[in-house]
N, C-alpha and C positions, 0 to 999 in steps of 0.2 A: 762742503766743509766751510765753516766760518772760523777764522782765527782772530782773536783779539787779545790785546795785552798792553802793558806799559812800555812797549818797545817802539823802535822805528818801524815804518812800513816795510822797509827792506829786511829787517830782522824777522818780522812776522812772516813775510813771504818765504824766507828760508825754512821756517818751521813747517809751513804748509807743504813746501816742496819735499822736505825729508819724509813727511807722512805719505805723500803722494808717490814718492819713489819707493817706499816700503810697500804700499799697495800694488805698485807695478811689479815689484819682485815676486810677491806672492802670486800675481797673475801669471807671470812667466812660468811658474812652477805648477800651475793648475792644469787640468786636463785640456781646457780650450785655449790656454795661453793669454787669457784676457782678465784684467782686474775686475773683481766683483763690485757691483753697485752696493752702496751701503745706506743705512738710515742716515738722516741728517745728523751731522756731528758738530758740536761746539768745542773749540779748543781755546783754553784760557792760558796765557803765558805771562808769568810773573818774573820780574828781573832779579829778585832777591828772595831768599828764604823768609826774611822778615815780612816782606809784602805778601808772601803766600800764606803766611800763618793763619790769618783770619778766615781762610777758605779751605782749611784742612778739616776733615772729619774729627769730631771730639771722641776720644776713648778714655774712659776712666777719669773724666773731668779735665783732660788736657788735649791740646791738638796732637793728632797722631804724627809720629816722626817719619813723614813721607816726603820724598822729593817730587812725587807725582802720582796721579791715580787715574784710572779709567772707570767710568760708571755708565751703565746702561739703564735707561728709563724707557717707558713705553712710547714716548714721543721723540726722544732724541738720545744721542750718545754724548757723553761729556769727557773730555780729556783736560786735565789741569796739571800744571807743573811749574816748578821754578827753574829757570835756566841755570841757577847757581847749584842746584842739586840734582838736575835731570840726568846727568851721566850715571848717577848711582841707581836711579829708579827707572831709566829708560826700558829696561827689560820687562818691568811690570806692565807699562803702557803697551809695549809691542806684543807681549803675550796676550793681553786681553783683546787688543785690536785684531790679532790673528784669529781668535775665536770668532770674532764678528764677521771677518772676511771669509773664513772657511765655512762657517755656518750658513752664510748667504748663498754660497755656490754649491755645497754638497748636501744632498737630500738626507743622508744618514751616515753617521761616522762613528766607529767605536770609540769608547771613552779613552782608551789607552792612546789611540792614534790622534784624537783631538787634542789631548794634553801634550802628547809628544811633538806634534807639529807646532803647537803654540810655544813650547819651550825651544824648539829648534829655531823658529823664526824670531824669538825674543832676543837673540844675539845680534840682530841687524845693527850694522855700524857703517856709517858713511865714511868713505875715504877722503883724504885731504882734497879740498877743492870741490867736493860734492858731486863729482862726475862718475863716481863708482861707489860700490858698497860691498861689504862681506857679510855673509850669513852662514849660520851653521858652525860657529866657533864652539870649542869645548866649554862646558860649564863645570869649573873645578869642583863645586860642592857636590854635584851629582856623581862625578867620577870618584871623589873621595868616599861617599856614602856606599857606592856599589862595590868598592874594594872590600867592604865589611859585610853587606847584607845583599841578598838577592832573592827575588820572588820567582818560583817556578813559572816559566813562560806560559804555560797553559792557564795558570791562575791569572796572569796579567791580561791575557787576551779575553778572559771571560768576564772581567770587571764591567759592571754597569753603574749607573748613577746612584743606585741604592746600596751598592756593595760596601761592606765595612772597610775593605781595603782602600776605597776611594774617600772615606769619610773620617778615618781615625788618624790622629796626629802623626806619630812617627812612621807608621806604615804608609800613610798618605805620601810622606816625603820620599820613601822608597819607591812607591808607585810612580811618582812624577820622574824620579831619576831614571828608572828603568824604561819607562815610556819614552823619555828623551833618547836614551842610548839605543833602543831598538829602532826608533825613527831615524836617528842619525846614521846608523849602519845602513838601513835600507836606502836612505837618500844619497849617501855618498859612496858606498862600497859596491853597490850593485849597478851595473851598467845601465839598466833600464829601471832603476828603482822607482822613480816617480810614476812611471806607467804601471808598474806592478802594484804600487800603493793604491792607485786609482782602481785597478782591477780587484784588489782585495776588498776595498770599501764597497764596490758595487756588489760583490758576492755576499757581504754581510747584509747590505741593504735588501738583497733578494731573499733573505731568510736562511742563509747557509750557516751552520754551526761554526763558531770561531776556529776551532782546531782544524776542521775540514777545509774551510776557506783558506786558512794559512797554508796547509800542505799542498792544496791545489794551485795556489798562486806562487809560492816560493820554492816549491819542489822538494820540501822535506817537512816532517812533522815538527811541532814546537819542541818536543823533547830532543829531536836530533839537531835542531837549530840552536838550542840554548847554549851548548858549549862554545859555539862560534861567537855568540854574543859575549859570553863571559871573557873569552880570550881577547875580544875586541877592546873591552873595557880595561883589561889588565895591560894591554899594549901601550896605552897612554899616547897614541898617535891618532889625531882626529883631523880629517880634511875639512876644508870650508870652501863654499862657493864664492867666487868674486864676480861681480856684475859691473859692466860698464854702461852708463846711461848715455843714450844718444841725445843730440841737441834737441830733437823734437819734444822729448820729455821735459828737458830743461825749460823749453818755452811754454809748456802747458801749465806752469804755475799760475795761480790766480792773478788776473791783471788789474782788478779793481781794488782800491783801498780808499778809506776815508777816516778822518779823525772823528771819533764819537763825541757828541756833546756830553758834558759831565753828567747830566741827569740820565742819559741813556746808558752810559758806562756803569753808573751806580745801580740802574735797574737790572742789567745783566749780571752784575756781581752779586746783587741780592738774590737773583734767581739761582745762582750757583750755590749760595748758602742755603737757600730753601731746599735744594735737592740733597744736600748732605745733612739735613735735619738741624741746621743752626737757625731755627726759625726766628728767635728773638733778634739776632743780628740782621737777618734777612728783612724782617719787618721794618727796622729802623732805616735801612737803605732804600727799600722799595717805596715806603710811604713818603720819605723825603723826596725821592725822584719824582713821584707822581704829583706831589704838591708843587714842586719847583717847575715841572714841565708837564702840565696836564694835557697838552696836545702832542705828546710823544707816545707813539704806539707801543714801544717796548716797555715804557713805564706803566701804561695802562694794562698791557698783557700780564706783566709780572705782578701787578697789583691784583688782577683777577685771580691769578694762581695763588697768591698769598691769602686772599680772603677765603678761597675754597679750602686751603690748608687750615685756616682758623675756624672753619664751619660758619662763615658769615656769607652764606650763599647769595642772599639778596643784594649784597654790595658787590659781589663778583660779576654778576651778569652784565650790568651796565658798563663796567670797565672792559669786559671782554668785547662787547659790541662796539665800544669806542675804538679799541685797538684795531678791530677789523675795518672800521670806517676810515681811520686815519692812514692806513697803509695798504691800500688795495693791490698794489703792485709788488709788495715785499713777500717773497716766498716764505721766509722764516716766520713772519707774523701770521700770515694766512694758514700756514701748515700747523704751527703750534697752537694757535687760537682754535682752529678747527678741532684738533685732537683733544684739547682741553675741554671743549664743549661736550664732545662725545664721552669723555671719561666720566663726567659728572652729571650726565643727563638725568639719571634716575633720582637725583636729589632736587630737581626742579619740579615746579607745579605743572599741572597738565598743559595749560595754555603756554607757559614759558617753555616747556619741554618741546612742544611742536615747533615753536619759534627757533629754539636752539638747534634742533634737528635741521631745519631749513638753512640756518646760517652756517652750520658746520658743513653741510653738503656744498653750499656755494663757495665757502672758503677753500675747501679741499679741491673742488673743481678748478679754482684759480691756481692753487699751488701745483696741481698736476700739470697744468699748462705751462707753468714756469719751469718745472723739473720733470720732463717726460720720462726720465730714466731713474726715478726714485721709487723703489719698490714699496717702501712704507707708506708713501703718499697714496698710492693706488690701493693698498690694503685698507687704509683708514677710509678712503673714499668709498670702497666697496661696503664697509661697515655702515657708513652714513646712508648709502643707498638702501641697504638692508633695513635700517631703521625706518626709512620712508616707504618700505614695501615696493621699491623699484627693483624687482627681482632681476630683470634682464640686464639693467645697468650694473647691478651688483655682481652678476656673473661675469660680465665682460671685464669689469675693473679688477676683480680678484684674479682672473686669468692673466691679466697684464702683470699684476704683481708677481705671480708665480713664474711667468716667463722671465722676469728680471732677476728673480731670486729663487731659483728652484730648491734651494737648501732650506728654505724657511717653512718647516712643517706646520707652524701655526697658521700660515696662509692656506694650506691645504685643508686644515680643519675648518677654517672660515668658509672655504669653497663648499665643503660638505654641508655646513650649516645652511648656506644659501640654497643649495639644492633641496634640502629638506623643507625649508620654508616655502620654496617655489613649488612644492607639491611633487617633488621627484625623489622620494626616499630611496627608490631602487637604484638611482644614479649615485646617491650618496653612500650607500652601504658598501660597495666595493672600494671606494676611496678610504672609508674608515677602516675596513678590514686590512687594507694594505698598511696603513699607519700603525694599527694596533699590532701588526706582526713585526714591527721594527723595534726589537728590544733594546737597540742601542739608544733610542730616544725614549726613555721611560715615561716622562711627563706627558709627551704627546701621545704615546701608546695608551696610557691610562685614560687620557681625555677621549681618545677614539673609542676605547672599550665602553666608557660611560655612555657615549652617544649611541653606540650599538645596542646597549642594554635598554636605552630609552626607546629606540625604534621598535625593539622587540615588545616592550611593555605597550607602546602605542598600538602595535598590531593586535595585541590581545584585547586592548580596550576597544578597538575598532570592531572586532568580532562581537564583543559583548554589547556594544551600542547598537549594532545592527539587529542583534537578536532581541534587544529590549524594546526598540521602537518599531511601531507598525507604520512604516513609511508609505506614503501615497504611491500607488503604482503608476509608472510612466506609461502614458497611452501612445498609440500610433501617432506619429507626426509631432510628438513633443520631445523636448530636450530638457535635461536637468543637470544642475551644476551645484557643487558646494562652494560657499563663499561667505563673505561678511557683508550684511546689509548696512551700508554706510549712510544712505540718505533716501528719503522719499520726497520727490519733487512734485509739488502741486501748483501748476501754473494758472489754473482756472480758465474761464472763458471758453469752455468746451474743449480745451486741449487735454490730452491724455495725462494720467498720473504716471510718473517715471520712477522706477525702482533701480537704484544704483547698488550693484553688488561687486565688491572687490573679489575677483576670482582669478587665480592663475597669474597674478601680477598685473591684471588690467581691470578697468572699470567696465563691467558688463551692464548694459542699460536695457531693460525691458519695460513695456508699458501696458497700461490697461485704461479703457475708457472711463471706468468707475471702480472704486474700491470694491463694490459689491460683486464685480465680475471676477474677483480673485479669491481663490480658496485659501484662507489664512488659518494655519494650524500651529498651535503651540504645544510642543511635546514636553516642555518643562513643567507646565501646570495641568496638562490634560484638557484644557479648555481652548475654544477658538480665540485667536489673538485679536486684540484691537490695535490699530495702527494709526499714527498721526503723521502729518507732514513735517519735513524738516530733517536735519542731520541726526544720526543715531550715535550717541556718545554713552558708552563705547559701542562700536558696531556689533550687531547680533549675528552669531553663526546661523546660517540658514541654508536650506536647499531651495533654489529658485527654479521653477519649471516654466517653460514658455514654448509657444508655437512660432514658427518663422513666418507665417502668412499674415503679416501686419497689413493694415489699410495702406493704400498707395499714397495718401496724403499725410502720413506720419513721417517724421524725420528719418532719413536714410541710415543714420548711425545706430538706430535702434536694432537690437538683436531680434526682437519679435514681440509678441503679445504675451503678457504675463498670465500664467494659468494658476500658479499656486506659489505661495511662500510658506515654507515650513520652518518654524523657529525651533532651534535644536538646543540641548543642554550646553553649557559653556565648556564642559570637558569632552564633548562629542568629537570623535575622530572619524573622518569619512573613510 
């Protein structure tokens, strides 16, 4: 977490401490008692509402009337608020921060419980002196609404992200209110409420129907439980938890602070405006910062992001590379520049794309070394490795990300993608089937189902391709593998011709004394293939066949003697 603002270092440290205390409280209430690691978070603190106004989202032509907000982007989280108005908007920030923390730790959670916990935790309030906090205070607007309207409990439990009840104005308010009330009751009125909530969430994640999971966990059906909840709301008496922080937590507040150079401050402020779509204001700040301090990494990074937002890609890449070069030891720069490069790779030319892949991988490798407990860093590093076809490294790093944040289903989808690309669809299929069965996470479930459909279609194409091609029969003593022919290396001087095939995440190299010794077949055109020395751009899908009995004077790393190279259609699936 990085906290910046127009306050003293001590004041900003207090803000960081309050957010860290909030994370610690949620950790105590979790199943393992530990705070969840999160994505990198940037916190902007403004001393007055007037200073905050240029950094508010614009609605209907005017800055929104907010005292603070929380925004999630693919590379970072952003919290911004004015201390002058934060007391009124703190619940919004804590609500959204709760979603982030719970979603990181829990693999699947019902919509009502997710929103109920976020509302429950949103009442977090520090005690005088900052050595304690209360959480779980009553929310008057919810109580008042529930005095008039109530949803049958079975309907509440069945809500998912696509339900009308979750997406309609007035009914959505009732849904939030009743979700909060049920969560509050379970957390405070049941002796082992936290344990039972975890048990219920696990049952739902395992595929149990909501009503059955509820009855099995809490000892009565939703219909039998509903009168107890109604009576609880009518009673107007709500308990709250009070926590006392030990000195160790007090001392874990960030120790380092520095005064930002004016250009760097303007660059980060411009980046905040860019994220809330105030692009014109952002451009003026960022361009001025980059012109004033061309050797400032933050100014160059934000300039690159601005140019990408303006579709001026050719001007973005040099700025991004400069940022990486200027701050090799800065986690924020390395992480965010690496992610930015990966986000926009497909807009770069072929040569530039390869270069950006390499730079992004190097940057995220450095960032992971600086922050070994950052799940997002490892997840993005896995994607960078995937882009470079380094399947083994991608598999290791995505496993690390999942270990740090088991609740992030998108990490598990990436793990399945890596297994598919690694040539292990049978490993990916049960992963995807498990995600698809989690109805509480509809977006991820739909993504998993689309991947399963693609695997089924690929299987059908595989059978069709095999039936269509009259492939060469593998003889005794021969081995054959499917891969991509990336290069043919001709050294001359009587040395063998080397065939480089990317197969199973490694560079398989076979050799032949002469081209004429290799059976070259092209199934795409039905004629024997011709082959030249050099790199193959793009690589060709091939079957390469070889014998292991290579001459003793050939290099030891060679797999064997090339027997045949069969060029396959681009859509061929082995």
